[in-house]
N, C-alpha and C positions, 0 to 999 in steps of 0.2 A: 396321448394324454390330453391334447387340446380337444379332441372329439369327445372324450369322456367328460371333460369339464363343461363343454358346450351342452351336452345332453343333460347334465345335472342342472346347469343354469336354466335350461328351457323348462324343466320341471318346476323349478323355483318360480320362474316367470308366470306360470299358470296361476299362482296364488296372488300375483300382483305385486308391484313395487311402489309403495306410496311416494308420490312426488317425483316419480321417475319420468324419463323421457325416452320411451321405448324405441328400439331400433337404431340407437346411435345417431339420431337426427340432431342437427344443430338447432339451438334455440334462436329465436328472433331476439335481437338485443333489446327491443322494446318490451319484451316479456319479462325481463330481469329487473326486479324491484331494487330500490336503493338498499333495502334491508330485507332479510327473510321474514316471512309472516310469523315464524316462531324459530327459536334457536335450533340449529341443526348440528348433527354429529358429522364430522368429516372423516371419511375413510381414505387413508393415504397409503399408496403403494410406493415403497422406496426401493429403487433398483440401483442406487448410486452410493449408498452409505450416507446419504444427506441428513438422515435423522440426527447423526452425531453433531452436525453443524447447526441445524435449525430447530431441533425439538424445543429448545428453550424459547425460541420465538413463538412457536405455536402455543406453548404453555402460557406464555405471557399474554397472548391475545385472548385465550380462553378465560384467564383470570380477570382481565380488564374489560372483556366484552362478552359476558356469559349470555347476554340476550341475543347475540349473533351466532356464536359457536358454543355449544354446551359441552363438547368433548371431541377428542381426536382419537381414532384408532390407527394403529400402524401395522403394516404387513410388509414383508421384504421378499424379494425375488431376484433372480439373476437378470441382468439387462436383456440377454437374448430371449428370455421367456416372456418378457413383458408384453410384446405386441400380440402374441398368440392369446395370452390371458385376457387382455382388454378386448380384443376382437371377438373372442368367444362370448363374452358377456354382452357385447353390443349386438351381436347377431341373435342372441337368445332373447334380447329385449329386457334384460335384467342386469343393468349396470350396477355393480356394487362398489366400484372404485370411483371416487370423486376427484382425486388428485394424484398425479404420479410425479415423483421426484426422481429425476434421471440425469445422467450425463449425456455426452454427445452420442454415445453408442445407442442407447434406448431412444433418444430423440430422433436419430437418423432412421431407425427402424419404424418408429411410429409415424413419422412424416411420410415415409415411402408407402405405408399402408393407409394413409389419410385417416388416422384415428383421432386426431386432436382438434379441438376448437381453435380457430385463429384468434386467440384471446388478445394478443397484443395489438391487433388491428381493430377487432370488433369493439373492444372495451378500452381503447387508448385513453379516453377522457377520464376513466376511473383508475387508471394506473399511471398517474402523473409523476410518481417518484421514479419511474423508469427514465425520466429526463435527466436524472442525476447520476447515471452510470459514469464511472471513469472510462476513459477512452478505450482501453483494451477490452473492458467488459461490454462496452457498446458495440464493438466489433464482434464479440462473441454472440451478442443478442441477435445480430443479423443472421447468424447461422440457424436460428430458430424459425426463420421464415414466417414470423408472427404466430407460430404454433406453440409458443411457450414463453416464459418469463425467466430470465436469468436471475438466480437468487444469490449465487456465490461465484467468485472468480479467482483464478490464480495462474501465474505464468507457467507452472507445471514443470516442464523438462524438455528433452530427456537428459538424465544424469546417470552416471555410474555410481553405485554404492559398493564399497569393498571393505574387506577385513584387512587393515593395514599390517597385521602380523603375517598374513599370507601373501599380500600383494604390496610389497614395499615400494614398488615403482609402478603405479597404475598407468594404464594406457592413456595417452593424451590425444591420439588420433584414431580414426576408424581403422586404419591399416594396422596400427599397433594393437587395437582390440582384437582384430582378426588373428593376428600372429599370436597373441597371448592365448586365445582359445585353442589354437592349433597345438600350442605347447602344453596346454592344461585342459585337455578334453574333459567335458562333463563338469567343469568347475565354474562355469558361467551359464546363466540362463535368464529367461524372462517368461512371463505368462502370456497366454493367448490374447492377442490384441482386442478381440471382440469382447473379452471379459475383464480387461485390465487397463486402468489408466496409464501406468508406466509403459505397458506393452504397446498401446495404440499411440502414445506420445513418441515412443521410439520409432514406430512404423512411419509416422508422419514427419518426424524430425530428421531422419536419415537423408532424404533427398536434399536438404539444405547442407548437411555436413558433407555429403558426397559430391555436391555440385551437379545434381541431376538436371535434365533438360527442363522439366516443369514440375516443381514440388507440389503443385495443386492437382496434377493429373496422373493418378496411379495407373490408369489403363495405357497411356501413351507416353508419359514423361518420366517414368521411374525405371528405366533400363538398368542403371547402375545400382539402384536400390534393391531390385529383385535379385540381381546377380549376387550382390553382397550378402543379402539375407540367406540365399541358398548356400553360399560358401560357409557362412556362420553356422548354419543349421547342421553341417557335417560334424561340428564339434559340440553340439548340444544334445543331451540325452533325451529329454522330453520337455514338454511345455505344460505347466499347470494351468488349470482353468480359472485361477483367481490369484490376485496379487498377494493375498495373505500367505499362500504356500511359498511364494518366493522369499518372503521375509523369514518364514520358518527355516527354509533351506539355508539362508544366510546364518541364522542363529545357531542351528545345529551342526554347521560345518559341511553340509552336503555341497554347498557352493561357496566359493570365495568372493564372488562378484556377481552383481545382478543389476538390472535397470531399476531406476527409481525416479521420483519427482520430489519437489520441495516438501510436499505434504507427506509422501510415503517415506521420506527420510526422517523428518522431525517426529511425527506421531508414533511410529513403531519404537523408536528409541525412548520416547517418553513413557511408553507403555511397557518397556522392557521386553518387547518382542524381538528387538535387535540390540546388540550391545551398544552402549552409549559411545564407545570410542571408534565406531566405524566411521569411515570418511566418504566423501563424495568427490567426483571429478566430472567436469564437462569436457567434451571432445572439441578439438579444433574445428572451426567453422560453425560452431554451435549457434542455433537460433532457437529461442524459446517458442515452443508450440503451446499457445495458451489454452486454457480449459475453463469450463464453467459447468455449473449444474443448474438445472431448470425445473420449474414447476409447469406441468402440462395438464390440461383438462381433457379427458376423453369426451368425445361427442356422446350425448345422451344424458348428461347431468341435468338435474331439475333446476328450475329458475331460482328457487330459494337457495339451493346449494351454490349455484353460480354467484349469486349475490354475496354470500358469505365468503366465498373463495376470493373474490375481487377485493373485499375489505382486508382479508388476511394478507394477500400479496402486497397491497399498498402499504400496509403496516410493516411487513417484513423488509421493505426497502427503505425504511427510515434509518438514519445513521446510528441511532441508539440501538436498534435491533441488529443491524448489520455488524456491529462491533462484536456480537456474540459469535460470529462465524470465524473469529480467530481460533476459537475452540482450543484444542490441544495440538495445533499445528497441522491437523489432518489435511487441510486444503490451503496451506499457507501462501499468501496472507489470508485470503478468504473474502473480505468485503468486496462487493461489486460496485458500490456507489462511492462517490468522491467524499473526501473530508472525514474518513473514518480512520482513526489512528489507534495504535496498540494501547495507549493509555486510557482509551474509552472502553476497552474490553474488560471482562471480569478479571479479578485479581488472579484467579487460577490460570487463566490463559496467559496473562503477563508472566507468571512464574515459569510456566512451561517453555515459553519462547525464550525467556532469559537464560534458561538452563540448557535447552536442547536446540535452539535456533542456531543458525550459523551467520556470523557477521559478514562473511563473503557473499551471502545471498543478495544483500542490498546492492553491492557493486555489480554482481552478475545480472541482476534485474535491470539495473540502470544502464549498463554498458552494452548489452547484447540485444540484437533485434528481436522483435516479437512477430509471430505469424499466427493467424487463426487456423484452426483445423480445416481440412478439406470439406467440401460440401457433404450433406447427408447422403446423397446418391453415390458420390465417389467414395465415401467412407465404407459403405456397404460393399462396393466393388473391391476396395482394398482388403477388407476383412475376408471376403470370399477367396481372393487370389492368394492371400497368405495361408489360409486354411488348406487350399488344394495344391498350390505350387511350391510352398516353402515347407510347411510342417506336416504334411500328410503322413498319418501313421504314428506321429509322435505326440499328439495332443492327449493329455491324461484325461481319463474319464472322471466325471464328478464323483466325489465321495460323500 
């Protein structure tokens, strides 16, 4: 599919791309003006569901600064598909994607392929609002290796979500979870970590829960983790390629328990994708594996578009705009910068959190340690090891 896409892009490139920067080459920072010569349209590829959190921010910018950005187009794709798509356009000299919104999965893949502009380093003076990150978000920003800008943050998980009518006494330890799945085969599951926030959070959180040698080193420090996942695998029928399927499995009763995060707990219940009375449980030894979503710019964007993107990102990191990321609890809490409280959010967000949020989350966030995800390179290693050594033959095909 990538080769077909590349061939198509090459044909399009023959017609020329106004304002483009062919070949995926980096701009010189001195070539980027303070403002574009005329208003630009930004083409955004969202591989993280970030549109749900930030579309209102982009819309507000367009409304307030039509001389900078005349409009925004949105395209979605799976995180594993993003790197191939961007690379094909770059190699064809016909980059159509101006901005990618991604989680750590797509970020890792793009960094490993050297697809992105080192925006946080090259344009630090134009992104001064990054200085206002709250401490955990600042730690998440380091994972971007200057190749992206963190737009949203949350402590994530891992957490268990369960039907209290089917699981009256939920597991409280990793050993109890393993025992429960042995006694209830096929009734617990999670999605492929490379495609799922809760899946990868569980993958990275287990080493802390199990007391593994080095939670940051999947190749050499996860002996207990890989053994545990292989044992757990014996009681799991299959792994969906997206978290949405796990929520459906909970709702329709295919599963009684699944992995979740704060956002994947609150938002699906608010949307009635999961019954409102479902509960959550943290396992003993629990450490929050924090998460963030990033804006990254593929190499090859024009100077005018880079100018506009820098203004949009600076705007997106103001407290007033960050308050919109509370959304409907999808990435709870959501804001990456300091000083953003729920009462600053739209009333609709306040109403959702009041009804579907959990008071115990405040204590869990305050009282439990937080750890950043593993490095981009190690995350790719962990994904590949899970795919081949844990779940081989059980990963569901995309539908």
